[in-house]
C-alpha positions as CSV (number, residue, x, y, z in Angstrom):
1,M,19.9,32.8,-0.6
2,T,23.7,33.4,-0.6
3,D,25.5,33.3,2.8
4,L,25.6,37.1,2.8
5,Q,21.9,37.3,2.3
6,I,21.3,34.7,5.1
7,N,23.5,36.5,7.5
8,A,21.7,39.9,6.6
9,S,18.3,38.2,7.2
10,E,19.4,36.9,10.6
11,A,20.7,40.3,11.6
12,L,17.5,41.9,10.6
13,K,15.5,39.4,12.6
14,L,17.6,40.0,15.7
15,A,17.2,43.8,15.1
16,A,13.4,43.3,15.1
17,L,13.5,41.9,18.6
18,N,15.6,44.7,20.0
19,E,13.1,46.6,22.2
20,S,15.6,49.3,23.1
21,A,16.1,50.1,19.4
22,K,12.3,50.2,18.9
23,D,11.8,52.5,21.8
24,F,14.6,54.8,20.6
25,L,13.0,54.9,17.1
26,L,9.5,55.6,18.5
27,N,10.8,58.5,20.7
28,N,13.0,60.0,18.0
29,P,10.8,62.1,15.6
30,Q,13.4,62.6,13.0
31,L,14.5,59.0,12.7
32,F,10.8,57.9,12.9
33,A,9.9,60.1,10.0
34,V,12.8,58.9,7.8
35,L,12.2,55.1,8.4
36,L,8.4,55.6,8.0
37,K,9.0,56.3,4.3
38,A,10.3,52.7,3.9
39,A,7.7,51.2,6.3
40,K,4.8,52.8,4.3
41,R,5.3,50.2,1.5
42,Y,4.2,47.5,4.0
43,I,1.6,49.1,6.2
44,G,-2.0,50.3,5.5
45,G,-1.7,53.4,7.6
46,E,-0.8,54.7,11.0
47,N,-4.4,54.6,12.2
48,L,-7.7,52.8,11.8
49,Q,-9.2,55.3,9.4
50,E,-6.3,55.0,7.0
51,A,-6.4,51.2,7.2
52,I,-10.1,51.2,6.4
53,Q,-9.5,53.3,3.3
54,T,-6.7,51.0,2.2
55,A,-9.0,47.9,2.8
56,K,-11.7,49.6,0.7
57,K,-9.3,50.1,-2.2
58,F,-8.5,46.3,-2.3
59,N,-12.2,45.4,-1.8
60,S,-13.1,47.5,-4.7
61,A,-10.5,45.6,-6.8
62,G,-12.2,42.3,-5.7
63,L,-9.7,41.3,-2.9
64,P,-10.9,40.7,0.6
65,T,-8.5,41.7,3.3
66,S,-7.1,40.7,6.7
67,L,-6.7,43.7,8.9
68,E,-4.4,43.9,12.0
69,F,-3.6,46.6,14.5
70,M,0.1,45.7,14.8
71,G,2.1,45.4,17.9
72,E,3.1,42.9,20.5
73,S,4.9,42.4,23.9
74,I,2.5,44.8,25.8
75,S,3.8,45.1,29.3
76,S,0.8,46.4,31.3
77,T,-2.7,45.6,32.0
78,N,-3.9,49.0,30.9
79,E,-2.1,48.9,27.6
80,A,-3.5,45.4,26.9
81,N,-7.0,46.6,27.6
82,E,-6.5,49.7,25.4
83,V,-5.4,47.5,22.5
84,T,-8.3,45.2,23.1
85,Q,-10.6,48.2,22.7
86,E,-8.9,49.1,19.4
87,F,-9.6,45.6,18.1
88,L,-13.2,46.0,19.1
89,T,-13.4,49.4,17.4
90,L,-11.8,47.7,14.3
91,I,-14.4,45.0,14.2
92,E,-17.1,47.6,14.5
93,A,-15.6,49.6,11.7
94,I,-15.4,46.6,9.4
95,K,-19.1,45.9,10.0
96,K,-20.2,49.5,9.7
97,E,-18.2,50.3,6.5
98,N,-19.2,47.0,5.0
99,I,-15.6,45.9,4.5
100,T,-14.9,42.3,3.4
101,S,-12.2,41.5,6.0
102,I,-11.1,39.2,8.7
103,V,-9.0,40.3,11.7
104,S,-5.6,39.1,12.8
105,L,-3.8,39.8,16.0
106,D,-0.9,38.8,18.3
107,L,-1.9,37.4,21.7
108,S,1.0,39.3,23.3
109,H,-0.5,42.5,21.9
110,I,-3.6,41.9,24.2
111,G,-1.7,40.8,27.4
112,L,-0.1,37.4,27.0
113,A,3.3,38.7,28.2
114,V,1.6,40.3,31.2
115,D,-0.8,37.5,32.3
116,K,-2.2,34.5,30.5
117,E,-5.7,34.9,31.9
118,L,-5.7,38.6,30.9
119,A,-4.9,37.7,27.4
120,L,-7.5,34.9,27.3
121,D,-10.3,37.2,28.7
122,N,-9.4,39.9,26.2
123,F,-9.3,37.5,23.4
124,K,-12.7,35.9,24.3
125,L,-14.2,39.4,24.2
126,I,-12.7,40.0,20.7
127,A,-13.7,36.6,19.4
128,Q,-17.3,37.0,20.7
129,T,-17.7,40.5,19.3
130,A,-16.3,39.2,15.9
131,K,-18.6,36.2,16.0
132,Q,-21.7,38.4,16.4
133,S,-20.6,40.3,13.3
134,E,-19.7,37.2,11.3
135,I,-16.1,38.1,11.2
136,D,-13.2,35.6,11.5
137,V,-10.2,36.3,13.8
138,I,-6.9,34.6,13.1
139,I,-4.2,34.4,15.8
140,S,-0.9,35.5,14.4
141,A,2.4,33.7,14.9
142,E,5.1,35.0,17.3
143,G,8.5,33.9,18.6
144,V,9.0,30.2,19.4
145,E,9.1,31.0,23.1
146,R,5.5,31.8,22.9
147,T,4.3,29.0,20.7
148,D,3.1,26.6,23.5
149,E,0.9,29.2,25.1
150,I,-0.5,30.4,21.8
151,I,-1.4,26.9,20.7
152,H,-2.8,26.1,24.2
153,T,-5.0,29.3,24.0
154,F,-6.3,28.3,20.6
155,C,-7.2,24.8,21.7
156,K,-8.9,26.3,24.8
157,I,-11.1,28.8,22.9
158,S,-11.7,27.0,19.7
159,P,-14.7,24.7,20.7
160,D,-16.9,27.8,21.4
161,F,-15.6,30.0,18.5
162,P,-15.5,28.4,15.0
163,N,-14.6,31.9,13.7
164,V,-11.2,31.7,15.3
165,G,-8.2,30.4,13.5
166,L,-4.4,30.0,13.9
167,T,-1.2,30.7,12.1
168,L,1.3,27.9,11.9
169,Q,5.0,28.4,11.1
170,A,6.3,25.7,8.8
171,Y,10.0,26.3,9.7
172,L,9.6,25.1,13.3
173,Y,10.5,21.5,13.8
174,R,7.6,21.2,16.2
175,T,4.9,22.1,13.7
176,P,3.9,18.6,12.4
177,K,3.3,17.5,16.0
178,D,1.4,20.7,16.8
179,L,-0.7,20.2,13.7
180,E,-1.7,16.7,14.8
181,R,-3.1,18.2,18.1
182,I,-4.7,21.1,16.3
183,L,-6.6,18.8,13.9
184,K,-8.0,16.7,16.8
185,E,-8.9,19.5,19.2
186,T,-9.9,22.6,17.3
187,Q,-11.9,24.0,14.3
188,G,-11.4,27.2,12.3
189,K,-9.0,28.2,9.5
190,I,-5.3,27.6,9.7
191,R,-2.9,30.0,8.1
192,V,0.4,28.5,7.0
193,V,3.5,30.7,6.9
194,K,7.1,29.8,6.5
195,G,8.2,31.7,9.6
196,A,10.3,34.8,9.9
197,F,11.3,35.1,13.6
198,A,14.8,34.5,14.8
199,T,14.9,31.1,16.8
200,P,17.5,29.4,19.0
201,I,19.7,26.8,17.2
202,G,17.9,23.6,16.7
203,H,14.3,24.9,16.6
204,S,13.8,25.8,13.0
205,I,14.6,24.8,9.4
206,G,16.5,27.2,7.2
207,R,15.2,28.5,3.9
208,G,15.5,26.1,1.1
209,D,14.1,22.9,-0.4
210,Q,13.6,21.1,2.9
211,L,11.4,24.0,4.3
212,D,9.6,24.2,1.0
213,D,8.7,20.4,1.3
214,V,7.5,20.8,4.9
215,Y,5.3,23.8,3.9
216,I,3.7,21.7,1.2
217,N,3.2,18.7,3.4
218,T,1.5,21.0,6.0
219,V,-0.8,22.4,3.4
220,E,-1.6,19.0,2.1
221,T,-2.4,17.6,5.5
222,L,-5.0,20.4,5.9
223,L,-6.5,19.8,2.5
224,V,-6.7,16.1,3.1
225,N,-8.4,16.7,6.4
226,N,-10.9,19.1,4.8
227,R,-9.6,21.9,7.0
228,K,-9.9,25.4,5.7
229,C,-6.5,26.9,5.2
230,S,-4.7,30.1,4.1
231,I,-1.7,29.6,1.9
232,A,0.3,32.7,3.1
233,T,3.5,32.8,1.0
234,H,5.1,35.1,-1.6
235,H,7.1,32.2,-3.1
236,D,5.8,31.5,-6.6
237,K,7.3,28.0,-6.8
238,I,5.3,27.0,-3.6
239,Q,2.2,28.6,-5.0
240,D,2.6,26.5,-8.2
241,R,3.0,23.3,-6.2
242,V,-0.1,24.2,-4.0
243,K,-2.1,24.6,-7.3
244,R,-1.2,21.1,-8.2
245,L,-2.3,19.9,-4.8
246,L,-5.6,21.7,-5.1
247,D,-6.2,19.9,-8.5
248,K,-5.1,16.5,-7.0
249,H,-7.5,16.7,-4.1
250,Q,-10.2,18.6,-6.0
251,T,-10.4,21.1,-3.2
252,P,-13.4,23.3,-3.2
253,K,-12.7,27.1,-3.3
254,T,-14.5,27.6,-0.1
255,N,-11.7,25.6,1.7
256,Y,-8.6,27.6,0.8
257,E,-7.3,31.0,-0.1
258,F,-3.9,32.5,-1.1
259,E,-2.9,35.4,1.2
260,M,-0.1,37.8,0.7
261,L,1.2,40.8,2.5
262,L,0.7,44.4,1.4
263,G,3.8,45.7,-0.5
264,I,5.3,42.3,-1.4
265,R,5.1,40.7,-4.8
266,E,1.8,42.4,-5.6
267,D,1.9,40.8,-9.1
268,L,1.7,37.3,-7.8
269,L,-1.5,37.8,-6.0
270,N,-3.1,39.7,-9.0
271,D,-2.1,36.8,-11.3
272,L,-3.6,34.3,-8.8
273,K,-6.9,36.2,-8.7
274,K,-7.0,36.5,-12.5
275,E,-6.6,32.7,-12.6
276,G,-9.7,32.3,-10.5
277,Y,-8.1,31.4,-7.1
278,P,-9.5,32.8,-3.9
279,C,-7.1,35.5,-2.7
280,R,-6.7,37.9,0.3
281,K,-4.6,40.9,1.0
282,Y,-3.0,41.1,4.5
283,I,-2.9,44.7,5.8
284,V,-1.4,45.9,9.1
285,Y,-1.8,49.4,10.5
286,G,-0.5,51.4,13.6
287,K,2.8,53.0,14.7
288,E,4.5,49.9,16.0
289,W,5.8,49.0,12.5
290,Y,9.5,48.7,13.5
291,L,9.5,44.9,14.1
292,Y,7.1,44.3,11.2
293,M,9.3,46.2,8.7
294,C,12.5,44.4,9.8
295,N,10.9,41.0,9.3
296,R,9.5,41.9,5.9
297,I,12.9,42.9,4.7
298,A,14.5,39.9,6.5
299,E,12.3,37.6,4.3
300,N,14.2,39.0,1.3
301,P,17.3,41.0,2.2
302,D,17.4,42.5,-1.2
303,N,14.4,44.5,-0.1
304,I,16.8,46.7,1.8
305,F,17.7,48.3,-1.5
306,Q,14.0,49.1,-2.0
307,A,13.9,50.6,1.5
308,I,16.8,52.9,0.6
309,I,15.0,54.1,-2.6
310,D,11.7,54.6,-0.6
311,I,13.7,56.8,2.0
312,V,15.5,58.8,-0.6
313,M,13.0,59.3,-3.4
């Protein structure tokens, strides 16, 4: 990316973390309606029913999904419990509607920012319910300030729940060390992303060749250790490098998948599917799409032009 694009990306990441801006948006019906036009490209709906219909559409095209009720930084026990109930309802709907899908969630959406034990209890309930329905649950990535507790929670719960996985952010300098611990102490699928959150100086690698190499090394470590992994990237060059790794290690198709977000480079995932690679579409739903939309555009600041088109057209 150019310096201008990098600066725009960092500005969008910071905007995503601005809670007052998010609150203003959610409480301003006119602004909400305008920006929702841009957000709809990236979300599967504003409620569970719309998300299930979106998932069915992709299932009918041969693509399993990952569904997430989006949101984070819940600030009260009541809210955390309400969100937990939404995830339980989501799991029930996946089973009832015979949807081929896993579930993803942020731990701070079910209480991590309120109380660690609250989040752990809520997550155990979700994991157990999903396990009974033979549905995987993947813990999503959050800001670096929450990484310690997220990994700690995963390591604590993993021995009893093989259906629980974790998202690792390749851009964090700490990730290789975290991966060593995870391989020793846990089971379950690992989703590898580049990382989209703003971080303090010295915590993360910028976009470029170095980050691409770290991403590939992370994936290869998982493949070598026979650990199931999700290659979650929209970068075609990285996808091509992963293909070569899969051939090199003769990785069975049951051990990996390519995963991509709704609304971004749809052509790439369709091409991978046509080539016979396991693929999955990541779909979020809900009204807390402000942070999510900012981070999606931040990954490629040129998407701001698409957002303007979506709003106007």
